[in-house]
C-alpha positions in Angstrom: 0.0 0.0 0.0 2.9 2.4 0.7 3.8 2.4 -3.0 0.4 3.0 -4.3 -0.1 6.4 -5.8 -3.3 8.6 -5.1 -5.6 8.5 -8.2 -8.6 10.4 -9.1 -10.9 7.5 -8.5 -11.9 5.7 -5.2 -13.2 6.8 -1.8 -10.3 8.8 -1.0 -11.6 11.8 -3.0 -15.2 11.6 -1.6 -14.0 11.4 2.3 -11.3 14.3 1.6 -13.9 17.1 0.9 -14.8 18.0 4.5 -11.1 18.3 5.4 -9.8 20.1 2.3 -8.9 23.2 4.5 -6.8 21.3 6.7 -4.9 19.4 3.9 -4.5 22.8 2.1 -2.9 24.1 5.2 -0.3 21.4 5.4 0.7 21.2 1.8 1.5 24.9 1.5 4.7 23.8 2.8 5.1 21.1 0.1 4.8 23.0 -2.9 7.2 25.7 -4.5 4.5 28.3 -5.2 1.0 28.7 -3.4 -0.5 29.3 -7.0 -0.9 25.5 -7.3 -3.3 25.5 -4.3 -5.0 28.6 -5.4 -5.7 26.8 -8.6 -7.2 23.9 -6.6 -9.4 26.3 -4.7 -10.6 27.9 -7.8 -12.2 24.6 -9.0 -15.1 25.5 -6.8 -16.1 28.1 -9.3 -16.5 25.5 -12.0 -19.9 23.5 -12.4 -18.6 20.2 -11.9 -15.3 21.4 -10.2 -14.2 19.9 -6.8 -11.2 21.5 -5.0 -10.3 18.2 -2.9 -10.6 16.2 -6.2 -8.1 18.7 -7.9 -5.9 18.6 -4.9 -5.6 14.8 -4.9 -4.9 14.6 -8.5 -2.2 17.1 -8.0 -0.7 15.2 -5.1 -1.0 11.8 -7.1 0.9 13.2 -10.1 3.7 14.3 -8.0 4.1 10.9 -6.6 2.6 11.4 -3.0 1.4 8.2 -1.5 -1.4 7.7 0.9 1.0 6.8 3.9 3.3 9.8 3.1 0.1 12.1 3.1 -0.9 10.6 6.4 2.5 10.8 8.0 2.6 14.4 7.1 -0.8 15.1 8.6 0.0 13.2 11.8 3.4 15.0 12.2 1.4 18.4 12.1 -1.4 17.1 14.4 -4.0 17.7 12.0 -6.5 15.0 13.4 -9.5 16.1 11.5 -7.9 15.6 8.1 -6.5 12.4 9.4 -9.9 11.3 10.1 -11.0 12.3 6.5 -8.3 10.2 5.1 -8.8 7.3 7.3 -9.2 3.9 5.9 -12.3 1.6 6.8 -12.3 0.4 10.4 -10.8 -2.7 11.7 -12.7 -5.9 10.9 -12.7 -9.0 13.2 -13.0 -12.0 10.9 -12.6 -14.8 13.4 -14.5 -14.2 16.9 -13.5 -16.1 20.2 -15.9 -18.9 21.2 -17.0 -19.5 24.8 -16.1 -22.9 26.1 -16.0 -25.1 29.2 -13.0 -27.2 29.8 -11.4 -29.4 32.5 -8.7 -28.2 34.7 -5.3 -29.1 33.4 -6.3 -29.2 29.5 -4.9 -26.6 27.2 -7.2 -23.7 26.1 -7.1 -21.7 23.0 -9.0 -18.5 22.3 -8.7 -17.1 18.9 -9.4 -13.5 17.4 -8.2 -12.8 13.9 -8.7 -9.4 12.5 -8.0 -7.4 9.3 -6.8 -3.8 9.1 -4.7 -1.3 7.6 -1.7 -1.1 7.5 -1.5 -3.8 10.4 -3.3 -4.7 13.6 -2.2 -5.0 17.1 -4.1 -7.3 19.7 -4.6 -7.2 23.3 -6.6 -9.7 25.4 -8.6 -8.7 28.5 -9.9 -11.0 31.4 -12.9 -9.0 32.4 -11.5 -5.5 33.1 -7.8 -6.4 33.5 -5.4 -6.9 30.7 -3.9 -10.4 30.3 -0.1 -10.4 30.6 1.4 -11.2 27.2 -2.0 -11.4 25.8 -1.0 -9.5 22.5 -1.3 -12.0 19.9 -4.5 -13.3 17.9 -4.3 -16.5 19.9 -4.6 -16.6 23.8 -3.3 -20.0 25.1 -3.7 -21.1 28.6 -1.5 -24.2 29.1 -2.4 -25.8 31.5 -5.7 -24.1 32.4 -6.9 -23.9 36.0 -10.2 -23.0 37.7 -8.8 -19.4 38.6 -8.7 -18.7 34.9 -12.5 -19.1 34.6 -14.1 -15.8 33.5 -15.1 -13.5 30.4 -12.5 -12.8 28.0 -12.4 -10.2 25.3 -9.9 -9.0 22.6 -9.3 -5.5 21.6 -7.9 -5.0 18.1 -6.5 -1.6 17.0 -4.8 -0.3 13.8 -3.5 3.2 13.8 -6.1 5.4 15.4 -9.2 3.0 15.0 -10.0 0.1 17.2 -12.7 -2.4 18.0 -13.4 -5.3 20.5 -14.3 -8.7 19.9 -17.4 -10.4 21.4 -17.0 -11.6 25.0 -16.2 -15.3 25.4 -16.9 -17.2 28.5 -14.5 -19.7 29.8 -15.6 -22.2 32.4 -13.1 -24.5 34.0 -14.2 -27.2 36.0 -12.6 -29.8 38.3 -13.3 -33.4 37.8 -15.2 -34.7 40.7 -13.9 -38.1 42.5 -11.4 -39.0 39.6 -7.9 -38.2 38.7 -7.0 -35.8 35.7 -5.6 -38.4 33.8 -8.4 -40.0 31.9 -9.5 -36.5 30.9 -6.6 -35.9 28.7 -7.8 -38.5 26.4 -11.2 -36.9 25.7 -11.6 -35.8 22.0 -11.2 -32.0 21.7 -14.3 -29.8 22.2 -16.5 -33.0 22.9 -19.4 -32.6 25.2 -19.0 -34.5 28.2 -20.6 -34.2 31.9 -17.9 -34.3 34.4 -19.9 -33.6 37.5 -22.9 -35.5 38.0 -25.8 -34.6 40.5 -26.1 -36.5 43.7 -29.2 -37.8 45.4 -30.6 -35.8 48.4 -32.6 -36.8 51.5 -34.1 -33.6 52.9 -36.8 -32.4 55.2 -39.4 -29.7 54.6 -37.8 -26.2 55.0 -34.3 -27.3 53.8 -32.4 -25.9 50.8 -32.2 -28.2 47.5 -29.0 -27.8 45.6 -28.4 -30.1 42.6 -25.3 -29.3 40.4 -24.2 -30.7 37.0 -21.0 -29.7 35.5 -20.2 -30.3 31.8 -17.3 -29.4 29.3 -17.3 -28.8 25.6 -17.1 -26.3 22.7 -19.6 -24.6 22.1 -20.2 -24.0 25.8 -22.9 -26.4 27.2 -26.4 -25.3 28.1 -28.5 -26.9 30.8 -32.0 -27.7 31.3 -33.3 -29.7 34.6 -36.2 -32.0 34.7 -38.2 -33.5 37.7 -40.3 -36.5 36.9 -39.9 -35.9 33.2 -41.1 -32.3 33.1 -38.7 -29.4 32.5 -38.2 -26.9 35.4 -39.1 -23.4 34.8 -36.1 -22.1 36.5 -33.8 -24.9 35.6 -31.7 -23.5 32.9 -28.4 -23.1 34.8 -26.0 -25.9 35.7 -27.0 -25.5 39.4 -30.7 -25.9 40.4 -31.6 -24.6 43.7 -34.9 -24.4 45.6 -34.3 -22.3 48.9 -37.4 -23.8 50.8 -38.5 -27.3 49.9 -41.8 -29.0 50.7 -43.1 -32.3 49.9 -44.1 -31.2 46.4 -40.3 -31.0 45.4 -39.8 -34.7 45.9 -39.1 -36.7 42.8 -36.5 -38.0 40.4 -34.3 -35.3 39.0 -31.8 -35.3 36.1 -30.2 -32.6 33.8 -30.3 -32.4 30.1 -26.9 -31.0 28.9 -26.7 -29.9 25.1 -25.0 -27.4 22.7 -25.2 -26.9 19.0 -23.5 -30.1 18.1 -24.4 -32.6 20.9 -26.5 -33.5 23.8 -26.3 -35.7 26.9 -28.4 -36.5 29.9 -26.9 -36.7 33.5 -27.6 -39.7 35.8 -31.0 -39.6 37.5 -31.2 -38.9 41.2 -33.8 -39.2 43.8 -34.7 -36.2 46.0 -36.7 -37.5 49.0 -38.6 -34.8 51.3 -39.6 -35.8 54.7 -41.7 -33.8 57.2 -39.9 -32.6 60.3 -40.7 -34.3 63.5 -40.7 -32.9 66.9 -41.0 -34.6 70.2 -43.0 -32.9 72.8 -44.2 -33.5 76.4 -47.9 -33.2 76.9 -50.6 -34.5 79.4 -53.8 -36.4 78.7 -55.9 -33.1 79.0 -53.7 -31.6 76.4 -54.2 -34.6 74.0 -58.2 -34.3 74.6 -58.1 -30.6 73.8 -56.1 -31.5 70.7 -58.6 -34.0 69.7 -61.6 -31.7 70.2 -60.0 -28.9 68.1 -59.2 -31.3 65.2 -62.8 -31.4 63.7 -62.0 -30.6 60.0 -65.3 -28.7 59.6 -64.4 -26.3 62.3 -60.8 -26.0 61.1 -62.1 -25.1 57.6 -64.3 -22.4 58.9 -61.5 -20.6 60.6 -60.1 -18.1 58.2 -57.2 -16.0 58.9 -57.7 -12.3 59.6 -55.4 -9.3 59.2 -55.3 -6.7 61.9 -54.5 -4.3 59.2 -53.3 -4.0 55.5 -50.7 -1.5 54.4 -48.8 -1.5 50.9 -45.9 0.5 49.7 -45.7 0.6 45.8 -42.6 2.3 44.3 -42.2 3.1 40.5 -39.1 4.5 39.2 -39.0 5.6 35.6 -37.3 8.9 35.2 -33.8 7.8 35.7 -31.1 10.5 35.5 -28.3 8.3 34.3 -29.8 5.3 32.8 -32.5 4.5 30.3 -36.0 5.5 31.2 -39.0 3.3 31.5 -42.7 3.6 30.9 -44.4 0.9 32.6 -43.8 1.6 36.3 -46.3 4.5 36.3 -49.2 2.5 34.9 -48.4 -0.5 37.0 -48.2 1.2 40.3 -51.5 3.1 39.3 -53.4 -0.1 38.6 -52.1 -2.1 41.6 -53.0 0.9 43.8 -56.5 0.8 42.6 -56.8 -3.0 43.0 -55.3 -3.2 46.5 -57.5 -0.4 47.8 -60.5 -2.8 46.8 -59.0 -5.3 49.0 -58.9 -2.8 51.9 -55.0 -2.1 51.7 -53.8 1.4 53.0 -51.7 2.1 50.0 -48.8 4.6 49.6 -47.7 4.9 46.0 -44.7 6.7 44.8 -42.9 7.6 41.6 -39.4 8.3 40.9 -37.5 8.3 44.2 -33.9 9.0 44.8 -31.8 6.7 47.1 -32.4 8.8 50.3 -36.1 9.0 49.3 -36.4 5.3 48.9 -34.8 4.5 52.2 -37.0 7.0 54.1 -40.2 5.8 52.3 -39.2 2.2 53.4 -38.8 3.4 56.9 -42.2 4.9 56.9 -43.4 1.8 55.6 -42.0 -0.4 58.4 -43.7 2.1 60.9 -47.1 0.9 59.5 -46.3 -2.8 60.1 -47.1 -4.5 63.3 -48.1 -7.9 64.6 -50.9 -9.5 62.5 -50.6 -6.7 59.8 -50.6 -7.7 56.2 -47.6 -5.7 54.4 -47.1 -5.6 50.8 -44.1 -4.0 49.0 -44.1 -3.6 45.3 -41.2 -2.2 43.4 -40.9 -1.6 39.5 -37.8 -0.2 38.0 -34.4 -1.1 37.1 -32.6 -3.7 39.5 -30.0 -6.5 39.6 -29.2 -9.4 41.8 -25.9 -10.8 43.1 -25.6 -13.8 45.1 -29.2 -13.8 46.4 -29.2 -10.1 47.2 -31.7 -8.2 45.3 -31.0 -4.3 44.9 -33.4 -1.6 43.7 -32.0 1.1 41.6 -33.1 4.6 42.7 -33.5 7.4 39.9 -30.3 9.3 41.0 -27.9 6.1 41.0 -24.8 6.8 39.1 -23.7 4.9 36.1 -22.0 2.4 36.9 -23.9 1.9 40.3 -22.8 -0.1 43.2 -24.6 -1.6 46.1 -24.0 1.4 48.2 -26.0 3.4 45.6 -29.0 1.2 45.9 -31.5 -0.3 48.3 -30.8 -4.0 49.2 -34.1 -6.1 49.5 -32.8 -8.3 52.1 -32.1 -4.9 54.4 -36.0 -4.5 54.2 -36.9 -8.0 54.9 -34.8 -8.1 58.2 -36.9 -5.5 60.0 -40.1 -6.9 58.4 -39.4 -10.3 60.3 -39.0 -8.3 63.5 -42.6 -6.9 63.2 -44.2 -10.3 63.1 -46.5 -9.5 60.5 -49.5 -11.8 59.6 -48.3 -11.8 55.9 -45.2 -10.1 54.3 -45.5 -9.9 50.4 -42.6 -8.6 48.4 -43.4 -8.2 44.6 -40.0 -7.2 42.6 -40.9 -6.3 39.1 -37.4 -5.8 37.9 -34.4 -7.5 36.1 -32.3 -10.0 38.1 -29.1 -10.0 36.1 -25.8 -9.8 37.5 -23.9 -6.4 38.0 -20.1 -7.1 37.7 -19.6 -3.6 39.4 -21.4 -4.4 42.5 -19.2 -5.2 45.6 -21.6 -7.8 47.1 -20.2 -10.9 48.5 -22.0 -14.2 49.0 -24.4 -13.8 51.9 -25.5 -17.4 53.1 -28.3 -16.0 55.2 -29.6 -13.8 52.6 -32.4 -16.2 51.2 -33.6 -17.6 54.7 -37.0 -16.3 55.6 -39.4 -16.9 58.5 -42.9 -17.8 58.3 -45.6 -16.0 56.1 -43.1 -14.4 53.8 -43.7 -14.5 50.0 -41.4 -13.4 47.5 -42.7 -12.9 43.9 -40.1 -12.1 41.2 -41.1 -10.8 37.9 -38.7 -12.9 36.3 -36.1 -15.9 37.3 -32.7 -15.3 38.5 -30.1 -13.9 35.8 -33.0 -12.9 33.5 -34.7 -9.7 32.3 -38.2 -8.4 33.0 -40.0 -6.8 30.1 -42.8 -4.1 29.6 -45.3 -3.8 26.9 -45.5 -0.3 25.2 -48.4 0.2 23.3 -50.4 3.7 22.5 -48.1 5.9 24.6 -48.7 3.9 27.9 -47.1 0.8 29.0 -47.7 -2.3 31.2 -45.2 -4.5 32.8 -45.5 -8.1 31.8 -45.7 -9.1 35.4 -48.5 -6.8 36.2 -50.3 -7.4 33.0 -51.1 -10.8 34.2 -51.1 -10.2 38.0 -53.8 -7.7 37.9 -56.2 -10.1 36.4 -56.0 -12.3 39.3 -55.2 -10.1 42.3 -58.7 -9.9 43.5 -59.2 -13.7 43.7 -59.9 -15.2 46.9 -57.0 -17.6 47.0 -53.9 -18.3 49.1 -51.3 -15.8 47.9 -48.9 -18.5 46.7 -51.7 -20.3 44.6 -52.6 -17.0 43.2 -49.0 -16.2 41.9 -48.7 -19.9 40.7 -51.7 -19.2 38.5 -50.1 -15.8 37.4 -47.0 -18.0 36.5 -49.0 -20.3 34.6 -50.8 -17.5 32.7 -47.4 -16.1 31.7 -46.2 -19.4 30.7 -48.9 -19.9 28.2 -48.6 -16.5 26.5 -46.4 -16.6 23.4 -45.1 -13.1 24.1 -43.3 -14.3 27.2 -42.9 -17.9 26.7 -39.2 -18.8 27.0 -38.5 -14.9 27.7 -39.7 -14.3 31.2 -41.0 -16.7 33.9 -42.3 -15.7 37.4 -40.5 -17.2 40.3 -42.1 -17.7 43.7 -40.1 -18.1 47.0 -42.3 -18.6 50.0 -42.4 -19.7 53.6 -46.2 -19.2 53.9 -47.2 -21.8 56.7 -50.9 -20.8 56.7 -53.8 -20.3 54.3 -53.3 -16.5 54.1 -54.7 -14.5 51.0 -54.8 -10.8 50.1 -58.4 -11.0 50.4 -58.6 -11.9 54.1 -60.7 -9.6 56.2 -59.2 -6.9 58.4 -60.3 -7.4 62.3 -59.2 -5.0 64.7 -60.1 -6.3 68.3 -59.2 -2.9 70.0 -58.1 0.4 69.1 -54.7 0.0 70.0 -52.2 3.1 70.2 -50.3 1.2 67.4 -53.3 1.0 65.3 -54.2 4.7 65.8 -50.6 5.7 65.1 -50.7 3.6 61.8 -53.9 5.0 60.7 -52.6 8.7 61.4 -49.3 8.0 59.6 -51.1 6.7 56.4 -53.8 9.6 56.6 -50.9 12.0 56.8 -49.6 10.9 53.4 -53.0 11.2 51.6 -54.3 14.4 52.8 -55.4 16.7 49.9 -55.9 20.3 50.1 -59.8 21.4 50.1 -61.0 22.8 47.2 -61.4 26.7 47.4 -63.1 29.6 45.6 -61.0 32.6 45.0 -62.9 35.9 44.6 -61.1 38.8 43.1 -61.7 42.6 43.5 -63.0 42.8 39.9 -65.7 40.2 40.6 -64.3 37.3 39.0 -64.6 33.9 40.8 -62.1 31.2 40.3 -62.5 27.6 41.8 -59.3 25.8 42.7 -59.4 22.0 42.9 -56.9 19.3 43.8 -56.6 15.5 42.8 -54.1 12.8 43.8 -52.6 10.9 41.0 -50.2 9.1 43.2 -49.0 9.8 46.9 -46.3 12.1 45.4 -48.0 13.5 42.4 -51.0 15.9 42.6 -53.2 17.8 40.0 -54.2 21.3 40.3 -57.1 22.3 38.1 -58.5 26.0 37.9 -61.7 27.1 36.5 -63.5 30.5 36.2 -66.9 30.1 37.5 -68.2 33.8 37.5 -67.5 36.8 35.6 -69.2 40.1 35.7 -70.9 41.3 32.3 -68.7 44.4 32.1 -65.7 42.1 31.6 -65.4 41.1 28.0 -62.4 38.7 28.5 -60.4 37.1 31.4 -58.1 34.2 31.7 -56.2 32.8 34.8 -53.2 30.7 35.3 -51.0 29.6 38.3 -47.3 30.2 38.7 -44.6 30.8 41.1 -44.2 27.3 42.5 -41.2 26.4 45.1 -38.0 25.7 43.6 -38.0 22.3 45.4 -40.5 20.9 42.8 -38.5 22.1 39.6 -41.7 22.9 37.9 -41.3 23.7 34.2 -43.7 26.8 33.5 -44.1 25.6 29.9 -45.8 22.4 31.3 -48.3 24.1 33.5 -51.9 25.5 33.0 -52.7 23.1 30.3 -56.2 22.5 28.6 -56.2 18.8 29.0 -54.7 16.6 31.7 -53.1 14.3 29.0 -51.0 17.5 27.9 -49.4 17.5 31.6 -48.5 14.0 31.3 -51.6 12.8 33.6 -53.2 10.0 31.4 -54.4 7.8 34.1 -56.8 10.3 36.1 -58.1 12.3 33.3 -61.4 10.7 33.2 -62.0 11.6 36.8 -61.5 15.2 36.6 -63.9 18.1 35.8 -63.7 19.4 32.2 -63.1 22.7 30.8 -60.3 23.4 33.3 -56.6 24.4 33.2 -54.5 21.6 34.5 -51.1 21.7 36.2 -49.3 18.5 37.3 -47.1 18.6 40.3 -44.8 15.6 40.8 -42.1 14.8 43.2 -43.8 16.3 46.2 -41.6 14.4 48.6 -39.0 17.0 47.6 -41.0 19.8 49.2 -39.3 21.3 52.3 -41.6 24.0 53.0 -45.4 24.9 52.5 -46.4 24.7 48.9 -47.1 28.4 48.1 -48.0 29.4 44.5 -49.6 32.4 42.8 -53.0 32.6 40.9 -52.7 35.2 38.3 -55.9 36.8 36.6 -55.9 38.8 33.5 -59.1 40.6 32.4 -60.3 43.4 30.0 -63.3 45.7 30.4 -65.6 46.6 27.6 -64.2 49.7 25.6 -60.8 49.6 27.2 -57.6 48.3 25.4 -55.7 47.8 28.6 -55.4 44.6 30.2 -55.9 44.5 34.1 -54.0 42.1 36.3 -54.7 40.8 39.8 -52.8 38.1 41.8 -53.3 36.1 44.7 -50.9 34.1 46.7 -52.1 30.6 48.0 -50.7 28.5 50.6 -52.0 25.0 50.7 -49.4 23.7 53.3 -47.8 20.2 52.7 -49.9 18.0 50.5 -50.0 14.2 50.4 -46.4 12.7 50.8 -44.8 16.0 51.5 -45.8 15.7 55.1 -43.7 13.0 55.9 -40.4 14.6 55.0 -38.9 12.0 52.7 -36.3 14.6 51.4 -34.3 14.4 54.8 -31.0 12.8 54.3 -30.9 9.1 55.3 -28.5 8.2 58.2 -26.9 5.0 57.9 -27.0 2.5 55.1 -29.6 -0.1 55.8 -27.9 -2.8 53.8 -26.3 -5.2 56.2 -22.6 -4.9 56.9 -22.2 -8.7 55.7 -23.7 -7.8 52.3 -21.5 -5.2 51.0 -17.8 -4.9 51.1 -16.2 -2.0 49.0 -13.8 -3.0 46.4 -15.3 -6.4 45.9 -13.7 -7.7 42.6 -15.3 -7.9 39.2 -17.8 -11.0 38.9 -18.8 -13.0 36.0 -20.7 -10.8 33.5 -23.3 -12.2 31.1 -22.1 -13.9 27.9 -22.7 -12.1 24.7 -22.9 -12.5 21.0 -21.4 -10.7 17.9 -24.8 -9.8 16.9 -25.5 -7.9 20.1 -22.3 -6.1 20.0 -23.9 -3.9 17.2 -26.5 -2.5 19.5 -24.5 -0.5 22.2 -22.5 2.6 23.0 -19.7 2.1 25.3 -19.4 4.2 28.5 -18.0 4.3 31.8 -21.1 4.1 33.9 -23.8 2.1 35.3 -26.7 0.7 36.4 -27.5 -1.6 33.7 -30.2 -0.7 31.3 -30.0 0.1 27.9 -27.5 1.3 25.4 -27.3 4.7 23.9 -31.0 5.4 23.5 -32.1 7.4 26.6 -30.1 9.4 29.0 -26.4 9.3 28.7 -23.7 9.6 31.2 -19.9 10.1 30.9 -17.7 8.0 28.7 -14.4 6.7 30.2 -11.4 5.1 28.8 -10.1 3.3 31.9 -12.8 0.9 32.9 -14.9 -1.8 31.3 -18.6 -1.2 30.3 -21.5 -3.2 29.7 -24.3 -2.2 27.4 -27.8 -3.6 27.4 -30.3 -5.3 25.3 -33.3 -3.7 26.2 -35.2 -0.5 25.7 -37.8 1.7 26.8 -38.3 3.9 23.8 -41.5 5.5 23.0 -42.8 3.4 20.0 -46.1 1.9 20.3 -46.8 -1.8 20.6 -43.4 -3.0 21.6 -42.0 -5.3 24.3 -39.1 -3.7 26.1 -36.7 -4.9 28.8 -36.4 -3.4 32.2 -32.9 -4.6 32.2 -30.5 -2.9 34.6 -27.1 -2.6 32.8 -23.6 -2.0 33.8 -23.3 1.2 31.8 -25.4 3.7 30.2 -23.8 6.5 28.2 -25.6 9.4 26.3 -22.7 10.2 24.1 -21.7 8.1 21.0 -18.2 8.1 21.9 -15.8 5.1 21.6 -14.0 4.0 24.7 -10.8 2.2 24.3 -11.9 -0.6 26.9 -13.8 -3.7 26.5 -17.6 -3.5 26.6 -19.6 -6.5 27.4 -22.8 -7.2 25.6 -25.8 -9.3 25.8 -27.3 -11.7 23.1 -30.7 -11.1 24.5 -31.7 -8.2 22.2 -30.9 -10.3 19.1 -33.1 -13.1 20.5 -36.1 -10.8 20.9 -37.3 -10.3 17.2 -40.5 -11.9 16.7 -44.2 -10.5 16.1 -47.2 -11.4 18.1 -50.8 -11.2 16.4 -49.4 -8.3 14.3 -49.7 -6.0 17.1 -47.1 -6.5 19.9 -43.4 -7.2 19.2 -40.0 -7.5 20.9 -38.0 -4.6 20.4 -34.3 -4.5 19.3 -32.1 -1.9 20.6 -29.8 0.0 18.5 
């Protein structure tokens, strides 16, 4: 290429047009007279003339090569002109493959690329460079368990670079056998090296079955019980946190890849009931027999001393992709739960401190015998059994210290001795490699009458349907159809899971996971029965009432005789609609109009979004049918940020007959602290309520999610986190010193799409390349089918 002369043809002439001025400046020093360059510039006056075309011809005639031109521009640091002359990007022709191998074998990861004039390679293991990993082939000989992880190769040529896809390397130790026989296995052959073991458990124990295999392509797993596939059995380890007799049976694992498949050995799992020896008298036995009448037992229905619910929907993220479904989901669940006599606090878009304080207020409402329900919709992730809720102000990337740990909520709920505690988490449960969480062996143990309902299974994404401007999460779409049914809560959730499994839209994409220690026939429809008006009950009612107190409607009379009606409506516990209407106007006034303004700075109200002719124009789609017509509407959100009384101004403009001047009157209105503002959630939160055993700063990078080459086309690298979606929503800063992970989901505004609520490791608003590896997920590529011509999965680009 260094001997090739520039010609009048090819792409070089086209790409050079935008950099002609830079090129001209450089080559003034290469020509004997500036007249040569002037002649090139005058080509702009010709009908078909091109200064850049003429300059390139002149350089070619004088024997200048591409390399010489580029070297001259580089010496003079004319980067813009260099970019115009740049060749096509590096192209990777052979991608590294994920594989599972045995310890002691030789592993070779290959990445071959083409580029001009030559390419350089650098391998990374997760975020760290691999020593001496600067060749197309990375050889690990012999490989050990500590070499397990995710690998990626950066290929660069001159100023351009690109990354290969991620390759996952699993290194397994062979159980109960020396390594010798392994060395004779055919290369890349699928082989099960760790077989599951039979289990003999009692009710309440944890079931853990493991099956390990090696092979290339990397093996996939599917667990079976009694011949039926298990919904959450797609990992090499199958876990049931709390077993009962229904989990007894014959288990085995089907291991497969694109080339082969193999079944593990079948093992029996036996579940026995716990036995306990107690000392009792004949009188005790007599009482026991008398109370064992099944008719009497069936007539005893559990009751709640009260029912309270906290619903949080986070949508408007500052540094991560925005969501749509949480608003609709929270609104619809609020309506349904109130029909079941729940005292509901519904909140949108909370920061970290606001979420922690809201949970504290929720815990104050709990007491012995109370039914408590917590629902969260938004971004989230799960590491080692610890689930983390991502607030709207979380940085990107985010860590456990920036989020709310669900296990930290569960602990104080246990102490309250509630009659029923239900936690519904409508979020993704994929891993966050930037999280500093360490395994917490106690994280998943629960006490009696606690039910977890996860919108998706571990390691998977949760999706939302977007249609006609509004969105529903998949979980709530099916949950709302059954929430009012008079059934044990675990039975109700099981039926929701079955409904989701039957729907073509969600089959194989999202499956509800239920974890329960429910020891009684508790249902959300159980009646509320307060034996006495205890001090705790009175305090609980007062606390809830404070969060739902709306200002009273008022009439404002102005000196000119105009009367304005001011009304208030609650859309959520922290969102209020103010509507104004002129109800009386003296006949001598020919025209008048009114609007409200001067809101507190705490609420950050955009004046352009106030005083609209319809509620929908303010963003309030859900309560518009319940509001009076022919008013001006203003939607005030984030009321939890209000530090002082809500004071605003009502402005009236009117004109008298025969007068050209417009008259003005103003009234200042103080409505105190409406709704949730009374609880002071804006105050700073003292300690982190995530247990110290859960989070350790600086905990190393953990296994990310395996990706595919196709998915690599759908992201923008950046330095920041929580996981969500690549370059489509709100960006953050780009960084060249850390690894980023894009996402496979989207929450765009197109109608009739199914989008993921996945929480990603990075989200960046800028479309800048980062010279560090970026992990991708192949989930976006898989979500590409239509359903009934109206709903579809959306691929993110």
